[in-house]
C-alpha positions as CSV (number, residue, x, y, z in Angstrom):
1,M,1.6,-8.0,46.6
2,K,4.6,-9.0,44.5
3,K,6.7,-6.5,42.6
4,I,4.7,-4.7,39.9
5,S,6.3,-4.1,36.5
6,F,6.4,-0.6,35.0
7,V,5.6,-2.2,31.7
8,D,5.1,-5.9,31.5
9,L,5.9,-7.1,28.0
10,K,6.1,-10.7,29.2
11,R,2.5,-10.6,30.2
12,Q,1.5,-9.2,26.8
13,Y,3.5,-11.9,24.9
14,R,2.1,-14.8,26.9
15,E,-1.5,-13.6,26.1
16,N,-0.6,-13.4,22.3
17,K,2.1,-16.1,22.1
18,T,0.4,-18.4,19.5
19,E,-0.3,-15.6,17.0
20,I,3.1,-14.0,17.4
21,D,5.0,-17.3,17.2
22,L,3.2,-18.2,14.0
23,A,3.9,-14.8,12.4
24,I,7.6,-15.1,13.3
25,K,7.8,-18.7,12.0
26,H,6.3,-17.6,8.7
27,V,9.1,-15.1,8.2
28,L,11.8,-17.6,9.3
29,D,10.4,-20.2,6.9
30,S,10.4,-17.7,4.0
31,T,14.0,-16.5,4.8
32,H,12.9,-13.1,3.4
33,F,14.0,-10.6,6.1
34,I,14.4,-7.2,4.5
35,L,11.6,-5.0,2.9
36,G,9.4,-8.0,2.1
37,E,5.8,-9.0,2.1
38,E,5.2,-8.4,5.8
39,V,6.6,-4.9,5.6
40,E,4.4,-3.9,2.7
41,Q,1.3,-5.3,4.3
42,F,2.0,-3.6,7.6
43,E,2.6,-0.2,5.8
44,K,-0.7,-0.7,4.0
45,E,-2.7,-1.6,7.2
46,F,-1.1,1.1,9.3
47,A,-1.9,3.8,6.7
48,E,-5.5,2.6,6.7
49,F,-5.6,2.6,10.5
50,I,-4.4,6.2,10.7
51,G,-6.6,7.3,7.7
52,V,-3.9,8.5,5.4
53,K,-2.8,7.4,1.9
54,Y,0.7,6.3,2.6
55,A,3.0,4.9,5.3
56,V,6.7,4.2,4.9
57,S,8.4,2.1,7.6
58,V,11.9,2.9,8.8
59,G,14.4,1.8,11.5
60,S,13.3,3.9,14.4
61,G,11.1,6.8,15.5
62,L,14.0,9.1,15.3
63,S,14.7,8.0,11.7
64,A,11.0,8.6,10.9
65,L,11.3,12.2,12.2
66,E,14.8,12.8,10.6
67,L,13.9,11.4,7.2
68,G,10.6,13.2,7.3
69,V,12.3,16.6,8.0
70,R,14.9,15.8,5.3
71,S,12.2,15.0,2.7
72,L,10.8,18.6,3.2
73,E,14.3,19.9,2.2
74,I,14.7,21.6,5.6
75,G,18.4,22.1,6.4
76,Q,21.2,24.5,7.1
77,G,20.0,27.9,8.0
78,D,16.4,26.8,8.6
79,E,14.5,26.7,11.9
80,V,11.8,24.4,13.3
81,L,9.7,25.1,16.3
82,V,9.9,22.2,18.7
83,P,8.4,21.9,22.2
84,V,11.0,22.0,25.0
85,N,9.1,19.5,27.1
86,T,9.6,16.2,25.1
87,Y,12.1,13.5,24.5
88,I,15.3,14.8,22.9
89,A,14.7,12.9,19.7
90,S,12.2,15.5,18.6
91,A,14.9,18.2,18.6
92,S,17.7,15.8,17.4
93,A,15.8,15.1,14.2
94,V,16.0,18.8,13.3
95,S,19.7,19.1,14.3
96,L,20.7,16.0,12.3
97,V,19.6,17.6,9.0
98,G,21.6,20.8,9.9
99,A,18.6,22.9,10.9
100,T,18.1,24.6,14.3
101,P,15.4,23.6,16.8
102,V,13.8,26.7,18.3
103,L,12.4,25.5,21.6
104,V,8.9,26.5,22.8
105,D,7.4,26.3,26.2
106,C,4.4,24.0,26.9
107,L,0.9,24.2,28.3
108,E,0.6,23.2,31.9
109,D,-2.6,21.1,31.6
110,T,-1.6,19.0,28.6
111,F,2.2,19.1,28.7
112,N,2.1,19.9,24.9
113,I,3.4,22.8,22.8
114,D,1.9,26.3,23.5
115,A,0.9,27.6,20.0
116,E,0.6,31.2,21.2
117,K,4.2,31.2,22.5
118,A,5.3,29.4,19.3
119,E,3.9,32.2,17.2
120,K,6.1,34.8,19.0
121,L,9.2,32.9,18.0
122,I,8.6,32.7,14.2
123,T,11.2,34.4,12.0
124,E,11.9,34.4,8.3
125,K,14.0,31.3,8.9
126,T,11.1,29.3,10.4
127,K,10.1,26.5,8.1
128,A,8.0,24.2,10.3
129,I,6.4,23.5,13.6
130,M,6.6,20.1,15.3
131,P,3.8,19.4,17.7
132,V,4.5,16.4,19.9
133,H,1.6,14.4,21.2
134,L,3.2,13.7,24.5
135,Y,2.2,10.6,26.6
136,G,-0.7,9.9,24.1
137,Q,-2.4,13.3,24.5
138,V,-2.9,14.9,21.1
139,A,-1.7,18.5,21.0
140,D,-4.1,21.4,20.3
141,M,-4.0,20.8,16.5
142,E,-6.7,23.4,15.7
143,K,-4.4,26.1,17.0
144,V,-1.3,24.5,15.5
145,L,-2.8,24.2,12.0
146,R,-4.2,27.8,12.1
147,L,-0.8,29.1,13.1
148,A,0.9,27.0,10.3
149,K,-1.5,28.2,7.7
150,K,-1.1,31.8,8.7
151,H,2.7,31.7,8.5
152,K,3.0,29.1,5.7
153,L,4.8,26.5,7.9
154,Y,5.0,22.8,7.5
155,V,3.4,20.8,10.3
156,I,5.5,17.8,11.3
157,E,3.8,15.6,13.8
158,D,5.8,13.7,16.4
159,A,3.3,11.0,17.1
160,C,5.9,8.6,18.5
161,Q,3.8,8.2,21.8
162,A,0.4,8.5,20.2
163,H,-0.6,5.4,18.3
164,G,-4.4,5.6,18.0
165,A,-4.8,8.9,19.8
166,S,-7.3,11.3,18.2
167,I,-9.3,14.5,18.2
168,R,-13.0,14.2,17.2
169,S,-12.1,10.8,15.6
170,K,-9.3,12.2,13.5
171,M,-6.2,10.3,14.2
172,A,-2.8,11.6,15.4
173,G,-0.6,11.1,12.4
174,G,-3.2,12.5,9.9
175,F,-2.8,16.2,10.6
176,G,0.7,17.1,9.4
177,I,2.3,17.0,6.0
178,I,4.3,14.2,7.5
179,S,4.0,12.4,10.8
180,A,6.4,10.1,12.7
181,F,5.7,7.0,14.9
182,S,8.0,4.8,16.9
183,F,7.7,1.1,17.5
184,Y,10.0,0.9,20.5
185,P,9.0,-2.2,22.5
186,G,7.3,-0.3,25.3
187,K,5.1,1.8,23.0
188,N,1.4,1.2,22.7
189,L,2.2,-0.5,19.4
190,G,5.7,-1.9,20.0
191,A,7.9,-4.2,18.1
192,Y,10.5,-6.6,19.6
193,G,13.3,-4.2,18.6
194,D,13.5,-0.8,17.1
195,G,11.2,0.4,14.3
196,G,9.4,3.5,13.1
197,I,7.1,4.7,10.4
198,V,6.3,7.9,8.5
199,T,2.6,8.7,7.5
200,T,1.6,11.2,4.8
201,N,-0.8,11.9,2.0
202,N,2.1,13.2,-0.3
203,K,3.4,10.8,-2.9
204,T,6.5,12.9,-3.6
205,I,7.5,12.6,0.1
206,V,6.8,8.9,0.1
207,D,9.1,8.3,-2.8
208,K,11.9,10.4,-1.2
209,I,11.7,8.6,2.1
210,R,11.7,5.2,0.5
211,M,14.9,6.1,-1.2
212,F,16.4,7.8,1.9
213,R,15.8,4.6,3.9
214,N,17.6,2.4,1.4
215,Y,20.8,4.0,0.3
216,G,19.0,6.5,-2.0
217,Q,18.0,3.8,-4.6
218,K,14.7,3.5,-6.3
219,E,15.8,0.4,-8.2
220,K,18.7,-1.9,-7.2
221,Y,22.2,-0.4,-7.6
222,K,20.8,2.8,-9.1
223,H,21.2,5.5,-6.4
224,L,19.3,8.7,-7.2
225,L,20.2,10.6,-4.0
226,L,22.3,10.2,-0.9
227,G,20.6,7.9,1.5
228,G,21.3,5.6,4.4
229,N,20.1,2.3,5.9
230,S,16.9,2.7,8.0
231,R,14.7,-0.2,7.2
232,L,12.1,-2.1,9.2
233,D,12.7,-5.9,8.9
234,N,10.1,-8.5,8.2
235,L,10.3,-10.1,11.6
236,Q,9.3,-6.8,13.2
237,A,6.6,-6.1,10.7
238,S,5.1,-9.6,11.2
239,I,4.9,-8.9,15.0
240,L,3.4,-5.4,14.4
241,L,0.7,-6.9,12.1
242,V,-0.5,-9.1,14.9
243,K,-0.4,-6.3,17.5
244,L,-2.0,-3.7,15.2
245,K,-5.3,-5.7,15.2
246,K,-5.3,-5.4,19.0
247,L,-4.3,-1.8,19.4
248,R,-7.8,-0.3,19.8
249,L,-8.7,-2.8,22.5
250,W,-5.3,-2.2,24.3
251,N,-5.8,1.6,24.1
252,A,-9.3,1.3,25.5
253,K,-7.9,-0.7,28.4
254,R,-5.2,2.0,29.0
255,L,-7.9,4.6,29.2
256,E,-9.9,2.4,31.6
257,N,-6.8,2.1,33.8
258,A,-6.2,5.8,33.7
259,K,-9.7,6.5,34.8
260,L,-9.3,4.2,37.7
261,Y,-6.1,5.9,38.7
262,N,-7.8,9.3,38.5
263,K,-10.7,8.2,40.6
264,S,-8.5,6.6,43.2
265,L,-6.2,9.6,43.6
266,D,-8.6,12.5,43.2
267,D,-8.8,13.4,46.9
268,L,-5.0,13.5,47.4
269,P,-2.6,16.5,46.9
270,I,-1.7,15.2,43.4
271,I,-2.4,16.6,39.9
272,T,-3.7,13.8,37.8
273,P,-3.8,13.9,33.9
274,K,-6.9,15.5,32.4
275,I,-9.1,13.7,30.0
276,F,-10.7,16.3,27.7
277,P,-14.0,16.1,25.7
278,N,-13.5,15.0,22.1
279,Y,-9.9,13.9,22.8
280,N,-9.0,10.2,22.8
281,H,-6.0,10.1,25.1
282,T,-4.2,6.7,24.7
283,F,-2.1,7.0,27.8
284,H,1.2,5.7,26.6
285,L,2.3,7.0,30.0
286,Y,0.3,7.8,33.1
287,V,1.9,10.9,34.5
288,I,0.9,12.6,37.7
289,R,2.4,15.8,39.3
290,V,3.5,15.8,42.9
291,K,5.6,18.1,45.2
292,D,7.5,15.5,47.2
293,R,8.5,13.4,44.1
294,E,11.8,11.9,45.3
295,K,10.4,10.9,48.6
296,L,7.3,9.3,47.0
297,M,9.5,7.5,44.5
298,K,11.6,6.0,47.2
299,Y,8.5,5.0,49.3
300,L,6.8,3.3,46.3
301,S,10.0,1.5,45.4
302,S,10.2,0.0,48.9
303,A,6.7,-1.3,48.2
304,G,7.7,-3.0,45.0
305,I,6.2,-0.2,42.7
306,P,8.6,1.2,40.0
307,T,8.2,4.7,38.8
308,Q,9.9,6.9,36.3
309,M,10.3,10.5,35.2
310,H,9.4,11.6,31.6
311,Y,11.4,13.8,31.5
312,P,13.5,15.1,34.4
313,I,15.7,17.5,32.3
314,P,14.0,19.7,29.6
315,I,15.9,19.9,26.3
316,H,17.2,23.5,26.9
317,L,19.1,22.3,29.9
318,Q,20.6,19.2,28.2
319,P,24.4,19.5,27.7
320,A,24.0,18.4,24.1
321,Y,22.2,21.7,23.4
322,K,24.3,24.1,25.4
323,E,25.3,25.9,22.1
324,L,21.7,27.1,21.7
325,G,22.3,29.5,24.5
326,Y,19.3,28.8,26.7
327,K,19.5,29.0,30.5
328,K,17.6,27.9,33.5
329,G,14.5,30.0,33.8
330,D,13.9,30.4,30.1
331,F,11.0,28.0,30.0
332,P,9.2,28.2,33.4
333,V,6.3,25.9,32.6
334,A,8.5,23.1,31.4
335,E,10.9,23.5,34.3
336,K,8.1,23.4,36.8
337,L,6.7,20.2,35.2
338,A,10.1,18.6,35.1
339,S,10.4,19.0,38.9
340,E,7.0,17.5,39.6
341,I,6.2,14.8,37.0
342,L,6.0,11.1,38.0
343,S,5.1,8.2,35.8
344,L,3.2,5.3,37.4
345,P,2.9,1.8,35.9
346,M,0.7,1.8,32.8
347,F,0.1,-1.0,30.3
348,P,-3.1,-2.7,29.0
349,E,-2.6,-5.9,31.1
350,L,-2.2,-4.0,34.4
351,K,-4.9,-5.4,36.7
352,S,-7.3,-3.3,38.6
353,S,-6.1,-4.9,41.8
354,E,-2.6,-3.7,41.0
355,I,-3.8,-0.2,40.4
356,K,-5.7,-0.2,43.6
357,Y,-2.6,-1.4,45.4
358,I,-0.5,1.3,43.9
359,C,-3.0,4.0,44.8
360,Q,-3.3,2.6,48.4
361,K,0.4,2.9,48.8
362,I,0.3,6.5,47.6
363,R,-2.5,7.2,50.0
364,D,-0.4,5.6,52.8
365,F,2.5,7.9,51.9
366,Y,0.4,11.0,52.3
367,R,-1.1,9.8,55.5
368,G,2.5,9.9,56.9
């Protein structure tokens, strides 16, 4: 078996080359590259896909989070509850507006924020809670929404890894007052560069973010507020329009791949990801938990199988956040997970024969 890719974007491009090339050519022929027809159409179609009134595209997932938080007028002196077990961008978005991320431990079975622990951390400074739908598994939004209503908090969804994920058919990105998605190339819905989008049902927020992303202007050369430059370009939007039509099929294939992994690994000393009733897990990443992680990673690498860790260092132990005053041992669940998690190759075009090969090599490792 030749070397397997962790994510094979070449395979995806080859399968969709004609449509993608035509979409790109249309933009090149138009020479309209910034905030044009394709951007407007993609925003419309993505909002419809999520089931919300509005979507505003921006330059990245981090920008979507940051501008979303900023639009709620959260800033200096405010606190936002953020899971400790996530990519650092979730916390960075809070810090970049001058507010403080208050870190919350996670649930061991879903990797997502523990709402009961979050409630104990609420103070008079707490303005919002940010559930992150990690790896494509939607957080327990029933508990999060109940908590937010009780304490009058905004719900800011980080759905950067959860395009198309849902609970009882309600999409991630439709629960919070604002939600953020990333279109980083390796995501379930990925561009060929950076990109992001904010979804909401609030027109006031939409108007603010449209100004924030474009120098604070509502009309050319009239700047109503202080803004920056965070715009999705037409080339990326044209590619995303092609891919959005295929997202449901791709997500279904990811779920099929995950089920094959789970079935093939269920008799080994491995904790595989759970698939819960009424939850549509979209498996942006397929993450297992193992005790001998480094040895297994080395063994699989020698067999041409790449693996990664998402994420090896929880936010509270990152040097960038040392001023928050956390120490090792403060978040035992997240720290335990960080020492055990291992991401295996996962993408829609991954063949069942490749998954079986990966699982056989894992089986060989445990046989010694």
